[in-house]
Structures are given as structure tokens and as C-alpha cells.
C-alpha positions in Angstrom: 13.4 -17.6 16.4 15.5 -19.4 14.3 12.5 -20.3 12.0 11.5 -16.8 11.7 14.9 -15.9 10.7 15.3 -18.3 8.0 11.9 -17.2 6.7 13.0 -13.6 6.4 16.3 -14.7 4.9 14.3 -16.7 2.3 11.9 -13.9 1.4 14.8 -11.6 0.9 16.5 -14.1 -1.5 13.4 -14.3 -3.5 13.0 -10.6 -3.6 16.6 -10.0 -4.8 16.3 -12.8 -7.3 13.1 -11.3 -8.7 14.8 -7.7 -9.0 17.9 -9.3 -10.8 15.8 -11.6 -13.0 15.5 -10.2 -16.6 12.2 -8.5 -17.4 10.4 -10.2 -20.3 10.1 -8.0 -23.3 6.6 -7.7 -24.9 6.7 -8.2 -28.7 5.9 -5.2 -30.8 3.1 -5.4 -32.9 3.7 -5.3 -36.7 1.6 -2.2 -38.2 0.7 -1.1 -41.7 0.0 2.4 -41.8 -1.4 5.2 -44.1 -0.4 8.6 -42.2 -2.7 11.3 -41.8 -2.3 14.1 -44.5 -4.1 17.4 -45.4 -3.9 18.6 -49.0 -4.3 22.3 -49.2 -5.8 22.7 -52.7 -7.7 20.7 -55.2 -6.2 20.7 -58.6 -2.6 19.5 -57.3 -0.7 16.3 -57.0 0.1 14.6 -53.6 2.3 11.6 -52.4 1.1 9.1 -49.9 3.7 6.7 -48.4 2.5 3.3 -46.8 4.6 2.4 -43.8 5.2 -0.8 -42.1 6.3 -0.6 -38.3 8.2 -3.2 -36.4 8.2 -5.9 -39.1 10.5 -8.9 -38.8 12.0 -11.0 -41.7 9.8 -9.3 -44.4 10.3 -11.0 -47.7 7.3 -9.9 -49.8 4.0 -7.9 -49.5 0.9 -7.2 -51.2 -1.6 -4.5 -50.6 -4.9 -3.7 -51.9 -6.0 0.1 -51.7 -9.4 1.8 -52.2 -10.2 5.4 -52.1 -13.0 8.0 -52.9 -12.9 8.5 -56.6 -14.9 11.8 -56.6 -12.1 13.3 -54.3 -8.8 11.9 -55.9 -7.3 10.0 -58.9 -4.3 7.6 -58.9 -1.7 9.0 -61.0 1.5 6.7 -60.4 3.6 4.7 -58.1 7.3 5.3 -57.3 9.7 2.3 -57.8 8.0 0.7 -60.9 11.4 0.7 -62.7 14.1 0.0 -60.0 16.6 1.2 -59.1 16.2 4.5 -60.8 13.2 5.8 -58.8 13.7 3.9 -55.6 15.5 6.9 -54.0 13.0 7.7 -50.8 14.2 7.7 -47.4 13.4 4.3 -45.6 12.6 2.2 -48.7 12.1 -1.4 -47.4 14.1 -3.2 -50.0 16.7 -0.3 -50.7 20.0 -1.8 -51.8 18.6 -5.3 -52.1 17.8 -7.5 -55.0 14.2 -7.1 -55.3 11.5 -7.2 -58.0 9.9 -4.1 -59.4 6.7 -3.0 -57.6 3.9 -4.8 -59.3 0.8 -2.7 -60.2 -2.7 -4.1 -60.9 -5.5 -1.7 -61.5 -8.4 -3.7 -60.2 -10.7 -0.9 -60.7 -9.1 2.0 -62.8 -10.8 4.8 -60.7 -10.7 3.5 -57.1 -9.1 0.0 -56.3 -5.6 -0.7 -56.7 -3.3 -3.9 -56.2 0.4 -3.3 -55.2 3.1 -6.1 -54.6 6.8 -6.5 -54.5 9.1 -9.4 -53.3 12.7 -9.8 -52.5 14.6 -11.9 -54.9 17.8 -12.7 -53.0 19.7 -11.6 -49.8 18.5 -10.8 -46.3 14.8 -10.0 -45.4 14.0 -6.7 -43.9 13.6 -6.2 -40.2 12.5 -2.9 -38.8 10.3 0.1 -39.8 10.2 1.0 -43.4 8.1 2.6 -46.3 6.7 0.0 -48.4 5.7 2.2 -51.5 5.1 5.8 -52.5 2.0 6.6 -54.5 1.0 9.6 -56.3 -2.7 11.0 -56.4 -4.3 13.9 -58.0 -6.9 16.0 -55.9 -10.0 16.4 -57.9 -12.2 17.9 -55.3 -12.3 18.9 -51.6 -13.4 16.3 -49.0 -12.0 13.2 -47.6 -9.9 10.8 -49.9 -11.0 7.8 -48.2 -7.7 5.9 -48.7 -8.0 2.5 -47.1 -6.7 -1.1 -47.0 -9.2 -3.6 -48.6 -9.5 -7.4 -48.7 -12.5 -7.4 -51.2 -10.6 -8.1 -54.3 -7.3 -9.5 -53.4 -5.6 -10.2 -50.2 -3.6 -7.7 -48.4 -0.7 -9.3 -46.5 2.9 -9.8 -45.8 5.2 -13.0 -46.0 8.5 -13.9 -44.4 11.2 -15.8 -46.0 9.7 -19.2 -44.9 6.4 -18.3 -46.8 4.6 -17.7 -43.5 2.2 -14.8 -43.0 3.1 -11.9 -40.8 0.4 -11.0 -38.5 -0.2 -7.3 -38.4 -2.8 -4.6 -37.6 -3.7 -2.0 -40.2 -4.0 1.8 -39.3 -5.6 4.1 -42.1 -5.7 7.7 -41.1 -7.8 10.4 -42.8 -6.3 12.2 -45.9 -8.5 15.3 -46.6 -8.3 17.9 -49.3 -9.3 21.1 -47.7 -9.3 24.7 -49.0 -6.3 26.9 -48.0 -7.8 30.3 -46.9 -5.7 33.2 -47.3 -4.5 35.0 -44.2 -6.2 38.4 -45.1 -9.7 36.9 -44.7 -8.9 36.5 -41.0 -7.5 40.0 -40.4 -10.7 41.9 -40.1 -12.0 39.3 -37.5 -8.6 39.5 -35.6 -8.8 43.2 -35.6 -12.5 43.3 -34.4 -11.7 40.9 -31.5 -8.8 43.0 -30.5 -11.0 46.1 -30.3 -13.6 44.3 -28.4 -11.1 43.1 -25.9 -9.6 46.3 -25.4 -13.0 48.1 -24.8 -13.9 45.5 -22.3 -10.7 45.9 -20.4 -10.9 49.5 -20.2 -14.7 49.2 -18.8 -13.7 46.7 -16.2 -10.6 48.7 -15.0 -12.5 51.9 -14.9 -15.2 50.2 -12.6 -12.5 48.9 -10.4 -11.0 52.5 -10.0 -14.5 53.9 -9.1 -15.1 51.2 -6.6 -11.8 52.1 -4.8 -12.4 56.0 -4.7 -16.0 55.4 -3.4 -15.0 53.4 -0.2 -14.7 55.6 2.9 
């Protein structure tokens, strides 16, 4: 009896200790992201912001981007002349001593190298926008903007010159025609009329069925 009581007491202690022990926190993955975007018309300019999520101790980054040259053209990058145009929300090195954003047109029509480094101060930890790029929509279709390792390395580095492991998530950017609302009005009216006729027919059959029952 005493042995059974001791075993039960030991089990309770282990359960309580397990409940009180701190739960290990799983480290969040650092992610480079090109957000999904829809451009309503060709012949217009649009901005694409490259984001980094859950990064720790970021000192420098270098990106290589490729895109579908038949759909869009690269027209410029924000932050090439700091600090005047480094004013967008969430900028990774805002308020810090950083280099200008360096641009290399590896292929003038479809491959771009982008890099920047902190010069002094505290590296960045958290979620930030790395760079903001402007494109011109030449035609309708999928812009195909993506990260690439073909020409130069895409990566991030911490303050001890070590690589920061990460995953990359490029989502589609499409240029699609913006249809005027009046094109859908005839379809809407036709569907409404058909629905009303069907509803009236069904209701009249139900009424006839009721009065025929004796």
C-alpha cells in the first residue's frame, strides 16, 4: 500500500513539474518574400517591395532578381541616394549608417543584382522591407519576378560575416486588364430575370399542388 502511494505521489510530482517547465520555443524561419500583386493595366508603373521576415542580426544582403522581359521593364530602385528617398515604411536600415543600395544590371532587360550593407551600428532584427523596386508594365501576363542564383549569389549576412539561413517565397505578379463595370451589367440583369422567372414558376407549381390535394 505504501509503495503504491509513493508511486502515485511520484507520478503527480512529475506531471506537475512537466506542466510548470517552460515550453521550448521553436525558432521562426527567416523568409525572403516577393508579395503577390495584380497590376490592373499595361502601360503603367508599379512598385514591388522585397520583404524579409523574422531575420536576426542582419548586417548585409545581396539579391539577384529575374523577370519576364516581355511583360515588364525595370525602371528604378528606391534608396539609391540615401537618405532622401529612404522613406518607405519598414525600411531595414532606416535611421542607421548604411551604404547606398547598390545596383548591377547583369542583363539590362531581365536580371538585376541588388545589395546593401550596414556601415556601423546595431544590425537589424525583426521583419523589414529590404528594397523597393519600380517596374513598367509592357503587356498583360505574368511578370515572373523571382529570386535567382544563376549569375550572382542571393543571400544575407550577419555581423560576424556568417550566412543567415533562409527560405524564399516569390508569389506571382500579374498584369491583367481591368474590365469596366458596365460590361458586367447586362449579364447581371439577365441572371436576375432568369432567377425571378424560375422562382415564380416553382412557387406557382407549389400553390397548384396544395389546392389539388383533397
